[in-house]
DSSP file (Angstrom, degrees, kcal/mol; ACC not computed):
  #  RESIDUE AA STRUCTURE BP1 BP2  ACC     N-H-->O    O-->H-N    N-H-->O    O-->H-N    TCO  KAPPA ALPHA  PHI   PSI    X-CA   Y-CA   Z-CA
    1    1 A X              0   0    0      0, 0.0     2,-0.3     0, 0.0     0, 0.0   0.000 360.0 360.0 360.0 150.2 -146.3  -23.3  134.1
    2    2 A X        -     0   0    0      1,-0.0     2,-0.6     2,-0.0    16,-0.0  -0.570 360.0-148.9 -77.5 135.1 -144.3  -20.7  132.3
    3    3 A X        +     0   0    0     -2,-0.3     2,-0.3    15,-0.2    28,-0.0  -0.930  23.3 174.4-106.2 122.5 -143.8  -21.2  128.6
    4    4 A X        -     0   0    0     -2,-0.6     2,-0.4    15,-0.0    14,-0.2  -0.900  20.8-149.4-127.4 157.5 -140.5  -19.8  127.2
    5    5 A X  B     -A   17   0A   0     12,-1.7    12,-2.7    -2,-0.3     2,-0.3  -0.994  15.0-137.1-128.0 126.6 -138.8  -19.9  123.9
    6    6 A X        -     0   0    0     -2,-0.4     3,-0.1    10,-0.2    10,-0.1  -0.648   9.5-141.6 -79.4 135.9 -135.0  -19.9  123.5
    7    7 A X  S    S-     0   0    0     -2,-0.3     2,-0.3     1,-0.2    -1,-0.1   0.802  85.2  -4.8 -67.7 -26.6 -133.8  -17.5  120.7
    8    8 A X  S >  S-     0   0    0     -3,-0.0     3,-2.1     0, 0.0    -1,-0.2  -0.971  94.9 -74.3-160.0 157.2 -131.1  -20.2  119.9
    9    9 A X  T 3  S+     0   0    0     -2,-0.3    -2,-0.0     1,-0.3     0, 0.0  -0.296 118.1  12.3 -56.8 129.0 -129.9  -23.5  121.3
   10   10 A X  T 3  S+     0   0    0      1,-0.2    -1,-0.3    -2,-0.0     3,-0.1   0.529  88.0 156.2  81.7   6.0 -127.8  -23.0  124.4
   11   11 A X    <   -     0   0    0     -3,-2.1    -1,-0.2     1,-0.1     5,-0.1  -0.331  51.7 -99.5 -64.0 146.2 -128.9  -19.4  124.9
   12   12 A X    >   -     0   0    0      1,-0.1     3,-2.2     3,-0.1     4,-0.3  -0.358  30.4-116.4 -64.0 148.6 -128.6  -18.0  128.4
   13   13 A X  G >  S+     0   0    0      1,-0.3     3,-1.5     2,-0.2    -1,-0.1   0.751 111.2  72.5 -60.5 -23.5 -132.0  -18.0  130.2
   14   14 A X  G 3  S+     0   0    0      1,-0.3    -1,-0.3     3,-0.0    -2,-0.0   0.748  97.3  50.8 -62.6 -21.7 -131.8  -14.2  130.4
   15   15 A X  G <  S+     0   0    0     -3,-2.2    -1,-0.3     2,-0.1    -2,-0.2   0.481  81.5 125.3 -94.0  -3.4 -132.6  -14.1  126.7
   16   16 A X    <   -     0   0    0     -3,-1.5     2,-0.5    -4,-0.3   -10,-0.2  -0.270  62.7-126.7 -57.4 138.4 -135.6  -16.4  126.9
   17   17 A X  B     +A    5   0A   0    -12,-2.7   -12,-1.7     1,-0.1    -1,-0.1  -0.790  36.2 166.2 -88.1 125.9 -138.7  -15.0  125.4
   18   18 A X        +     0   0    0     -2,-0.5     2,-0.5   -14,-0.2   -15,-0.2   0.513  57.5  62.8-117.6 -12.3 -141.6  -15.1  127.9
   19   19 A X        -     0   0    0      2,-0.0     2,-0.3     0, 0.0    -1,-0.2  -0.973  63.8-174.0-121.6 129.3 -144.2  -12.8  126.4
   20   20 A X        -     0   0    0     -2,-0.5     2,-0.3    -3,-0.1    -2,-0.0  -0.896  31.0-105.3-124.2 150.2 -145.8  -13.6  123.0
   21   21 A X    >   -     0   0    0     -2,-0.3     3,-1.6     1,-0.1     6,-0.1  -0.545  24.2-137.5 -70.2 134.6 -148.1  -11.8  120.7
   22   22 A X  T 3  S+     0   0    0      1,-0.3    -1,-0.1    -2,-0.3     6,-0.0   0.686 104.1  56.7 -68.0 -16.2 -151.6  -13.3  120.9
   23   23 A X  T 3  S+     0   0    0      1,-0.0     2,-1.3     4,-0.0    -1,-0.3   0.400  75.9 110.2 -94.5   2.4 -151.9  -13.0  117.1
   24   24 A X    <>  -     0   0    0     -3,-1.6     4,-2.1     1,-0.2     5,-0.1  -0.652  44.4-177.2 -83.1  94.9 -148.7  -15.1  116.5
   25   25 A X  H  > S+     0   0    0     -2,-1.3     4,-2.3     1,-0.2    -1,-0.2   0.791  78.5  57.9 -64.9 -29.6 -150.2  -18.3  115.1
   26   26 A X  H  > S+     0   0    0      2,-0.2     4,-2.3     1,-0.2    -1,-0.2   0.938 108.9  44.2 -66.6 -46.1 -146.8  -20.0  114.8
   27   27 A X  H  > S+     0   0    0      1,-0.2     4,-2.5     2,-0.2    -2,-0.2   0.903 112.5  53.3 -64.8 -40.7 -146.2  -19.7  118.6
   28   28 A X  H  X S+     0   0    0     -4,-2.1     4,-2.2     1,-0.2    -2,-0.2   0.915 109.9  47.3 -60.7 -43.8 -149.8  -20.7  119.3
   29   29 A X  H  X S+     0   0    0     -4,-2.3     4,-2.3     2,-0.2    -1,-0.2   0.901 111.3  51.1 -65.2 -41.4 -149.3  -23.9  117.2
   30   30 A X  H  X S+     0   0    0     -4,-2.3     4,-2.2     1,-0.2    -2,-0.2   0.902 110.4  49.5 -62.4 -40.7 -146.0  -24.7  118.9
   31   31 A X  H  X S+     0   0    0     -4,-2.5     4,-2.4     2,-0.2    -2,-0.2   0.903 109.8  51.1 -65.4 -41.6 -147.6  -24.2  122.4
   32   32 A X  H  X S+     0   0    0     -4,-2.2     4,-2.5     2,-0.2    -2,-0.2   0.925 110.6  48.7 -61.0 -44.3 -150.5  -26.6  121.4
   33   33 A X  H  X S+     0   0    0     -4,-2.3     4,-2.2     1,-0.2    -2,-0.2   0.897 111.0  50.6 -63.2 -40.9 -148.0  -29.2  120.2
   34   34 A X  H  X S+     0   0    0     -4,-2.2     4,-2.4     2,-0.2    -1,-0.2   0.913 111.5  48.0 -62.6 -43.5 -146.0  -28.9  123.4
   35   35 A X  H  X S+     0   0    0     -4,-2.4     4,-2.4     2,-0.2    -2,-0.2   0.905 110.7  50.6 -64.6 -42.6 -149.2  -29.3  125.5
   36   36 A X  H  X S+     0   0    0     -4,-2.5     4,-2.4     2,-0.2    -1,-0.2   0.907 111.7  48.0 -62.6 -41.7 -150.4  -32.3  123.5
   37   37 A X  H  X S+     0   0    0     -4,-2.2     4,-1.8     2,-0.2    -2,-0.2   0.912 111.5  49.6 -66.2 -42.5 -147.0  -34.0  124.0
   38   38 A X  H  <>S+     0   0    0     -4,-2.4     5,-3.1     1,-0.2    -2,-0.2   0.899 111.6  49.7 -62.0 -40.3 -146.9  -33.3  127.7
   39   39 A X  H ><5S+     0   0    0     -4,-2.4     3,-1.7     3,-0.2    -2,-0.2   0.916 108.1  52.7 -64.8 -43.7 -150.4  -34.7  128.0
   40   40 A X  H 3<5S+     0   0    0     -4,-2.4    -1,-0.2     1,-0.3    -2,-0.2   0.851 110.2  49.0 -59.5 -34.5 -149.4  -37.9  126.1
   41   41 A X  T 3<5S-     0   0    0     -4,-1.8    -1,-0.3    -5,-0.2    -2,-0.2   0.309 115.9-117.3 -88.8   8.9 -146.5  -38.3  128.5
   42   42 A X  T < 5 +     0   0    0     -3,-1.7     2,-1.4     1,-0.2    -3,-0.2   0.835  59.3 155.8  59.2  35.5 -148.9  -37.8  131.5
   43   43 A X      < +     0   0    0     -5,-3.1     2,-0.3    -6,-0.2    -1,-0.2  -0.514  41.1  86.3 -92.1  67.3 -146.9  -34.7  132.6
   44   44 A X  S    S-     0   0    0     -2,-1.4     2,-0.5    -5,-0.1     0, 0.0  -0.963  75.2-113.5-154.0 165.5 -149.8  -33.1  134.5
   45   45 A X        -     0   0    0     -2,-0.3     2,-1.0     5,-0.0    -2,-0.1  -0.935  18.8-139.4-109.5 125.6 -151.3  -33.2  137.9
   46   46 A X    >>  -     0   0    0     -2,-0.5     4,-1.9     1,-0.2     3,-1.3  -0.746  15.3-158.9 -80.5 103.8 -154.8  -34.6  138.4
   47   47 A X  T 34 S+     0   0    0     -2,-1.0    17,-3.2     1,-0.3    18,-0.3   0.691  87.5  51.6 -63.6 -19.5 -156.1  -32.1  140.9
   48   48 A X  T 34 S+     0   0    0     15,-0.2    -1,-0.3    16,-0.1    18,-0.1   0.711 122.2  27.0 -86.9 -20.9 -158.8  -34.4  142.1
   49   49 A X  T <4 S+     0   0    0     -3,-1.3    -2,-0.2    14,-0.1    -1,-0.1   0.472  83.5 119.0-124.1  -3.5 -156.5  -37.4  142.8
   50   50 A X     <  -     0   0    0     -4,-1.9    13,-3.3    12,-0.1     2,-0.4  -0.368  59.8-124.5 -71.4 149.1 -153.0  -36.2  143.6
   51   51 A X  E     +B   62   0B   0     11,-0.2    36,-2.2    -2,-0.0     2,-0.3  -0.755  36.3 166.5 -95.6 135.7 -151.6  -37.0  147.0
   52   52 A X  E     -BC  61  86B   0      9,-2.4     9,-3.3    -2,-0.4     2,-0.4  -0.948  24.0-139.7-143.3 164.8 -150.4  -34.3  149.3
   53   53 A X  E     -BC  60  85B   0     32,-2.6    32,-1.9    -2,-0.3     2,-0.5  -0.978  22.5-119.6-129.1 138.1 -149.4  -33.8  152.9
   54   54 A X  E  >  - C   0  84B   0      5,-2.6     4,-1.9    -2,-0.4    30,-0.2  -0.652  19.6-154.0 -72.4 124.6 -150.1  -31.0  155.3
   55   55 A X  T  4 S+     0   0    0     28,-3.3    -1,-0.1    -2,-0.5    29,-0.1   0.481  89.6  56.0 -82.0  -2.0 -146.6  -29.7  156.3
   56   56 A X  T  4 S+     0   0    0     27,-0.4    -1,-0.2     3,-0.1    28,-0.1   0.880 129.7   7.1 -91.0 -50.1 -148.0  -28.3  159.5
   57   57 A X  T  4 S-     0   0    0      2,-0.1    -2,-0.2     0, 0.0    -3,-0.0   0.440  93.7-123.1-114.8  -2.5 -149.6  -31.5  161.0
   58   58 A X     <  +     0   0    0     -4,-1.9     2,-0.2     1,-0.2    -3,-0.1   0.610  52.3 159.7  70.8  14.7 -148.4  -34.1  158.5
   59   59 A X        -     0   0    0     -5,-0.1    -5,-2.6    -6,-0.1     2,-0.3  -0.501  39.7-126.1 -69.1 133.3 -151.9  -35.3  157.7
   60   60 A X  E     -B   53   0B   0     -7,-0.2     2,-0.3    -2,-0.2    -7,-0.2  -0.631  33.6-178.8 -80.1 138.3 -152.2  -37.1  154.3
   61   61 A X  E     -B   52   0B   0     -9,-3.3    -9,-2.4    -2,-0.3     2,-0.5  -0.909  21.6-141.2-135.4 159.7 -154.7  -35.7  151.9
   62   62 A X  E  >  -B   51   0B   0     -2,-0.3     4,-0.7   -11,-0.2   -11,-0.2  -0.972  61.7 -13.6-127.4 117.3 -156.0  -36.6  148.4
   63   63 A X  H  > S-     0   0    0    -13,-3.3     4,-1.7    -2,-0.5   -15,-0.2   0.143  82.7 -73.4  85.5 163.5 -156.9  -33.8  145.9
   64   64 A X  H  > S+     0   0    0    -17,-3.2     4,-2.5     1,-0.2     5,-0.2   0.851 125.9  58.4 -62.6 -37.9 -157.4  -30.1  145.9
   65   65 A X  H  > S+     0   0    0    -18,-0.3     4,-2.5     1,-0.2    -1,-0.2   0.907 105.6  49.1 -63.7 -41.9 -160.8  -30.5  147.6
   66   66 A X  H  X S+     0   0    0     -4,-0.7     4,-2.7     2,-0.2    -1,-0.2   0.913 111.0  50.6 -62.2 -42.2 -159.3  -32.3  150.7
   67   67 A X  H  X S+     0   0    0     -4,-1.7     4,-2.3     2,-0.2    -2,-0.2   0.916 111.9  46.6 -63.4 -43.3 -156.6  -29.6  151.0
   68   68 A X  H  X S+     0   0    0     -4,-2.5     4,-2.4     2,-0.2    -1,-0.2   0.913 113.1  49.1 -65.3 -41.8 -159.2  -26.8  150.9
   69   69 A X  H  X S+     0   0    0     -4,-2.5     4,-2.7     2,-0.2    -2,-0.2   0.908 111.2  50.2 -63.9 -41.4 -161.4  -28.5  153.4
   70   70 A X  H  X S+     0   0    0     -4,-2.7     4,-2.6     2,-0.2    11,-0.4   0.919 110.8  49.2 -63.1 -44.1 -158.4  -29.1  155.7
   71   71 A X  H  X S+     0   0    0     -4,-2.3     4,-1.3     1,-0.2    10,-0.2   0.911 113.7  46.3 -61.8 -42.7 -157.4  -25.5  155.5
   72   72 A X  H  X S+     0   0    0     -4,-2.4     4,-0.7     2,-0.2    -2,-0.2   0.910 113.2  48.9 -67.4 -41.4 -161.0  -24.3  156.3
   73   73 A X  H >< S+     0   0    0     -4,-2.7     3,-0.8     1,-0.2     4,-0.3   0.921 113.4  45.7 -65.0 -44.4 -161.4  -26.8  159.2
   74   74 A X  H ><>S+     0   0    0     -4,-2.6     3,-1.1     1,-0.2     5,-1.1   0.744 101.4  68.0 -72.5 -21.6 -158.0  -25.8  160.8
   75   75 A X  H ><5S+     0   0    0     -4,-1.3     3,-1.8     1,-0.2    -1,-0.2   0.780  85.8  70.4 -66.1 -25.4 -158.8  -22.1  160.3
   76   76 A X  T <<5S+     0   0    0     -3,-0.8    -1,-0.2    -4,-0.7    -2,-0.2   0.786  95.0  53.8 -62.7 -25.9 -161.6  -22.5  162.9
   77   77 A X  T < 5S-     0   0    0     -3,-1.1    -1,-0.3    -4,-0.3    -2,-0.2   0.450 123.0-107.4 -87.2  -0.7 -158.9  -22.9  165.5
   78   78 A X  T < 5S+     0   0    0     -3,-1.8     2,-0.3    -4,-0.2    -3,-0.2   0.361 101.7  81.3  93.6  -4.9 -157.3  -19.6  164.4
   79   79 A X      < -     0   0    0     -5,-1.1    -3,-0.1    -8,-0.0    -2,-0.1  -0.698  68.5-157.6-133.9  82.0 -154.3  -21.2  162.7
   80   80 A X        -     0   0    0     -2,-0.3     2,-0.8    -5,-0.2    -9,-0.1  -0.326  15.5-131.4 -63.9 137.7 -155.2  -22.4  159.2
   81   81 A X        +     0   0    0    -11,-0.4    -7,-0.1   -10,-0.2    -6,-0.1  -0.811  45.2 150.8 -88.1 110.2 -153.0  -25.1  157.8
   82   82 A X        +     0   0    0     -2,-0.8     2,-0.6    -8,-0.1    -1,-0.1   0.162  37.8  97.5-128.2  16.7 -152.1  -23.8  154.3
   83   83 A X        +     0   0    0      2,-0.0   -28,-3.3   -12,-0.0   -27,-0.4  -0.922  49.3 163.6-114.4 109.5 -148.7  -25.3  153.6
   84   84 A X  E     -C   54   0B   0     -2,-0.6     2,-0.4   -30,-0.2   -30,-0.2  -0.852  22.4-159.4-126.2 157.1 -148.9  -28.5  151.6
   85   85 A X  E     -C   53   0B   0    -32,-1.9   -32,-2.6    -2,-0.3     2,-0.3  -1.000  19.9-126.8-136.5 139.9 -146.5  -30.7  149.6
   86   86 A X  E      C   52   0B   0     -2,-0.4   -34,-0.3   -34,-0.2   -36,-0.0  -0.604 360.0 360.0 -81.0 143.4 -147.2  -33.2  146.9
   87   87 A X              0   0    0    -36,-2.2   -35,-0.2    -2,-0.3    -1,-0.1   0.328 360.0 360.0-140.2 360.0 -145.8  -36.7  147.3
């Protein structure tokens, strides 16, 4: 996900800062705190256990590995299913 910083509260998104200096310890600490809070709130996707559906054939799948296997298996027929949605 993209990490942005608003220059001031209510600033238009066109002013969002999207590139940060790698030597900026303050920004690094703020990013770490944001990540820790998101993790505490379970705001992440477990790539091994998330449920998704193939949008081509509607097959239900679990995890990234299932999606990759499904894409590889369907590719053998010449039309790989590579369009998925999480649910």
